[in-house]
KEMAR-215629 format. One record per residue (C-alpha): chain; residue number from 1; x, y, z; residue in one letter. Coordinates in nm, 2 decimals, padded with zeros to 4 digits. Layout:
N
+---+-----+--------+--------+--------+---+
! c !   k !      x !      y !      z ! r !
+---+-----+--------+--------+--------+---+
! A ! NUM !      X !      Y !      Z ! A !
...
+---+-----+--------+--------+--------+---+
END
This chain:
154
+---+-----+--------+--------+--------+---+
! c !   k !      x !      y !      z ! r !
+---+-----+--------+--------+--------+---+
! A !   1 ! -11.51 !  07.45 ! -08.85 ! X !
! A !   2 ! -11.52 !  07.20 ! -08.56 ! X !
! A !   3 ! -11.41 !  07.33 ! -08.22 ! X !
! A !   4 ! -11.19 !  07.09 ! -08.04 ! X !
! A !   5 ! -11.31 !  06.95 ! -07.71 ! X !
! A !   6 ! -11.15 !  07.10 ! -07.41 ! X !
! A !   7 ! -10.89 !  06.87 ! -07.24 ! X !
! A !   8 ! -11.01 !  06.67 ! -06.94 ! X !
! A !   9 ! -10.95 !  06.84 ! -06.61 ! X !
! A !  10 ! -10.62 !  06.78 ! -06.43 ! X !
! A !  11 ! -10.59 !  06.49 ! -06.18 ! X !
! A !  12 ! -10.48 !  06.56 ! -05.83 ! X !
! A !  13 ! -10.32 !  06.24 ! -05.69 ! X !
! A !  14 ! -10.27 !  06.17 ! -05.32 ! X !
! A !  15 ! -10.03 !  05.91 ! -05.17 ! X !
! A !  16 ! -10.21 !  05.70 ! -04.92 ! X !
! A !  17 ! -09.99 !  05.41 ! -04.83 ! X !
! A !  18 ! -09.61 !  05.38 ! -04.83 ! X !
! A !  19 ! -09.36 !  05.10 ! -04.79 ! X !
! A !  20 ! -08.99 !  05.18 ! -04.75 ! X !
! A !  21 ! -08.70 !  04.93 ! -04.75 ! X !
! A !  22 ! -08.35 !  05.03 ! -04.67 ! X !
! A !  23 ! -08.03 !  04.86 ! -04.77 ! X !
! A !  24 ! -07.72 !  04.99 ! -04.59 ! X !
! A !  25 ! -07.74 !  05.28 ! -04.35 ! X !
! A !  26 ! -08.09 !  05.43 ! -04.32 ! X !
! A !  27 ! -08.11 !  05.81 ! -04.33 ! X !
! A !  28 ! -08.37 !  05.94 ! -04.09 ! X !
! A !  29 ! -08.64 !  06.17 ! -04.22 ! X !
! A !  30 ! -08.51 !  06.18 ! -04.57 ! X !
! A !  31 ! -08.86 !  06.19 ! -04.72 ! X !
! A !  32 ! -09.22 !  06.18 ! -04.60 ! X !
! A !  33 ! -09.44 !  06.05 ! -04.88 ! X !
! A !  34 ! -09.77 !  05.99 ! -04.71 ! X !
! A !  35 ! -10.04 !  06.25 ! -04.80 ! X !
! A !  36 ! -09.81 !  06.41 ! -05.06 ! X !
! A !  37 ! -09.98 !  06.51 ! -05.38 ! X !
! A !  38 ! -09.89 !  06.55 ! -05.74 ! X !
! A !  39 ! -10.08 !  06.68 ! -06.03 ! X !
! A !  40 ! -10.14 !  06.53 ! -06.38 ! X !
! A !  41 ! -10.21 !  06.76 ! -06.66 ! X !
! A !  42 ! -10.41 !  06.57 ! -06.92 ! X !
! A !  43 ! -10.39 !  06.82 ! -07.21 ! X !
! A !  44 ! -10.24 !  06.76 ! -07.56 ! X !
! A !  45 ! -09.90 !  06.76 ! -07.39 ! X !
! A !  46 ! -09.96 !  06.57 ! -07.07 ! X !
! A !  47 ! -09.73 !  06.65 ! -06.78 ! X !
! A !  48 ! -09.67 !  06.57 ! -06.41 ! X !
! A !  49 ! -09.61 !  06.84 ! -06.15 ! X !
! A !  50 ! -09.37 !  06.83 ! -05.97 ! X !
! A !  51 ! -09.18 !  06.66 ! -06.24 ! X !
! A !  52 ! -09.00 !  06.45 ! -05.98 ! X !
! A !  53 ! -09.35 !  06.33 ! -05.86 ! X !
! A !  54 ! -09.23 !  06.34 ! -05.50 ! X !
! A !  55 ! -09.13 !  06.68 ! -05.35 ! X !
! A !  56 ! -08.85 !  06.65 ! -05.10 ! X !
! A !  57 ! -08.54 !  06.83 ! -04.97 ! X !
! A !  58 ! -08.37 !  06.69 ! -05.28 ! X !
! A !  59 ! -08.60 !  06.87 ! -05.53 ! X !
! A !  60 ! -08.40 !  07.20 ! -05.54 ! X !
! A !  61 ! -08.08 !  07.01 ! -05.59 ! X !
! A !  62 ! -08.19 !  06.81 ! -05.90 ! X !
! A !  63 ! -07.94 !  06.77 ! -06.17 ! X !
! A !  64 ! -07.95 !  06.56 ! -06.49 ! X !
! A !  65 ! -08.33 !  06.51 ! -06.48 ! X !
! A !  66 ! -08.49 !  06.30 ! -06.75 ! X !
! A !  67 ! -08.83 !  06.15 ! -06.80 ! X !
! A !  68 ! -09.03 !  05.95 ! -07.04 ! X !
! A !  69 ! -09.30 !  06.21 ! -07.04 ! X !
! A !  70 ! -09.66 !  06.09 ! -06.96 ! X !
! A !  71 ! -09.75 !  05.80 ! -07.18 ! X !
! A !  72 ! -10.12 !  05.72 ! -07.23 ! X !
! A !  73 ! -10.18 !  05.35 ! -07.28 ! X !
! A !  74 ! -10.51 !  05.19 ! -07.38 ! X !
! A !  75 ! -10.79 !  05.41 ! -07.26 ! X !
! A !  76 ! -10.71 !  05.62 ! -06.96 ! X !
! A !  77 ! -10.41 !  05.42 ! -06.82 ! X !
! A !  78 ! -10.10 !  05.64 ! -06.79 ! X !
! A !  79 ! -09.73 !  05.57 ! -06.71 ! X !
! A !  80 ! -09.44 !  05.80 ! -06.63 ! X !
! A !  81 ! -09.07 !  05.72 ! -06.56 ! X !
! A !  82 ! -08.82 !  05.97 ! -06.42 ! X !
! A !  83 ! -08.46 !  05.98 ! -06.30 ! X !
! A !  84 ! -08.22 !  06.24 ! -06.17 ! X !
! A !  85 ! -07.91 !  06.29 ! -05.95 ! X !
! A !  86 ! -07.86 !  06.54 ! -05.67 ! X !
! A !  87 ! -07.53 !  06.64 ! -05.50 ! X !
! A !  88 ! -07.55 !  06.60 ! -05.12 ! X !
! A !  89 ! -07.20 !  06.73 ! -05.02 ! X !
! A !  90 ! -06.98 !  06.58 ! -04.76 ! X !
! A !  91 ! -07.11 !  06.27 ! -04.59 ! X !
! A !  92 ! -06.92 !  06.00 ! -04.41 ! X !
! A !  93 ! -07.02 !  05.67 ! -04.25 ! X !
! A !  94 ! -06.83 !  05.42 ! -04.05 ! X !
! A !  95 ! -06.94 !  05.05 ! -04.01 ! X !
! A !  96 ! -07.19 !  05.14 ! -03.74 ! X !
! A !  97 ! -07.34 !  05.42 ! -03.95 ! X !
! A !  98 ! -07.20 !  05.71 ! -03.75 ! X !
! A !  99 ! -07.00 !  05.99 ! -03.91 ! X !
! A ! 100 ! -06.63 !  05.94 ! -03.91 ! X !
! A ! 101 ! -06.32 !  05.90 ! -04.13 ! X !
! A ! 102 ! -06.23 !  06.11 ! -04.44 ! X !
! A ! 103 ! -06.50 !  06.33 ! -04.58 ! X !
! A ! 104 ! -06.63 !  06.21 ! -04.91 ! X !
! A ! 105 ! -06.85 !  06.41 ! -05.15 ! X !
! A ! 106 ! -07.17 !  06.22 ! -05.20 ! X !
! A ! 107 ! -07.46 !  06.21 ! -05.45 ! X !
! A ! 108 ! -07.80 !  06.05 ! -05.47 ! X !
! A ! 109 ! -07.93 !  05.89 ! -05.79 ! X !
! A ! 110 ! -08.31 !  05.85 ! -05.80 ! X !
! A ! 111 ! -08.53 !  05.67 ! -06.05 ! X !
! A ! 112 ! -08.90 !  05.61 ! -06.03 ! X !
! A ! 113 ! -09.20 !  05.47 ! -06.21 ! X !
! A ! 114 ! -09.56 !  05.57 ! -06.18 ! X !
! A ! 115 ! -09.86 !  05.38 ! -06.32 ! X !
! A ! 116 ! -10.21 !  05.54 ! -06.30 ! X !
! A ! 117 ! -10.48 !  05.29 ! -06.38 ! X !
! A ! 118 ! -10.81 !  05.36 ! -06.55 ! X !
! A ! 119 ! -10.99 !  05.36 ! -06.21 ! X !
! A ! 120 ! -10.77 !  05.65 ! -06.11 ! X !
! A ! 121 ! -10.57 !  05.45 ! -05.86 ! X !
! A ! 122 ! -10.19 !  05.45 ! -05.88 ! X !
! A ! 123 ! -09.87 !  05.27 ! -05.79 ! X !
! A ! 124 ! -09.55 !  05.45 ! -05.75 ! X !
! A ! 125 ! -09.21 !  05.30 ! -05.70 ! X !
! A ! 126 ! -08.89 !  05.50 ! -05.65 ! X !
! A ! 127 ! -08.53 !  05.39 ! -05.58 ! X !
! A ! 128 ! -08.27 !  05.62 ! -05.43 ! X !
! A ! 129 ! -07.91 !  05.52 ! -05.42 ! X !
! A ! 130 ! -07.66 !  05.73 ! -05.21 ! X !
! A ! 131 ! -07.30 !  05.70 ! -05.33 ! X !
! A ! 132 ! -06.97 !  05.87 ! -05.30 ! X !
! A ! 133 ! -06.94 !  06.12 ! -05.59 ! X !
! A ! 134 ! -06.72 !  05.88 ! -05.79 ! X !
! A ! 135 ! -07.02 !  05.64 ! -05.77 ! X !
! A ! 136 ! -06.80 !  05.35 ! -05.68 ! X !
! A ! 137 ! -06.93 !  05.28 ! -05.33 ! X !
! A ! 138 ! -07.30 !  05.27 ! -05.24 ! X !
! A ! 139 ! -07.35 !  05.40 ! -04.89 ! X !
! A ! 140 ! -07.72 !  05.34 ! -04.87 ! X !
! A ! 141 ! -08.02 !  05.26 ! -05.09 ! X !
! A ! 142 ! -08.39 !  05.31 ! -05.04 ! X !
! A ! 143 ! -08.68 !  05.15 ! -05.23 ! X !
! A ! 144 ! -09.01 !  05.31 ! -05.18 ! X !
! A ! 145 ! -09.35 !  05.18 ! -05.30 ! X !
! A ! 146 ! -09.66 !  05.39 ! -05.26 ! X !
! A ! 147 ! -10.02 !  05.36 ! -05.36 ! X !
! A ! 148 ! -10.30 !  05.62 ! -05.37 ! X !
! A ! 149 ! -10.58 !  05.76 ! -05.57 ! X !
! A ! 150 ! -10.64 !  06.05 ! -05.81 ! X !
! A ! 151 ! -10.95 !  06.28 ! -05.84 ! X !
! A ! 152 ! -11.04 !  06.52 ! -06.11 ! X !
! A ! 153 ! -10.97 !  06.88 ! -06.02 ! X !
! A ! 154 ! -11.28 !  07.09 ! -06.10 ! X !
+---+-----+--------+--------+--------+---+
END
């Protein structure tokens, strides 16, 4: 009987550069991506940890999470797509961005894509949209693009 080869070691990936573009009202210090790490399990059932790729103050609030799972494409190239929503509670903005007016329950909808190339470099893009709970009015949106590299964890 043939013994199966052990899976390759996990990858530990570190974000090195980040570009963030706001539309609407910027929210200070919502996330700090630079130097954050995520882990890629490369077993029979590959997985990303944390499943949201980016760990932030939103992570404990995640609802309606979905992902494509880690997809291996031609050789060692991998892709992963995720999305989720998180309730943020009562937030209000007036035209200058300051809090005022009637309190509205708000939510953030997040979706992201990760591509790890066969040289163990990666590109990550994530869009976050802050809306009133009814989802009819976007208060703010953020598009983040990050690059970095992965190394095998021994």
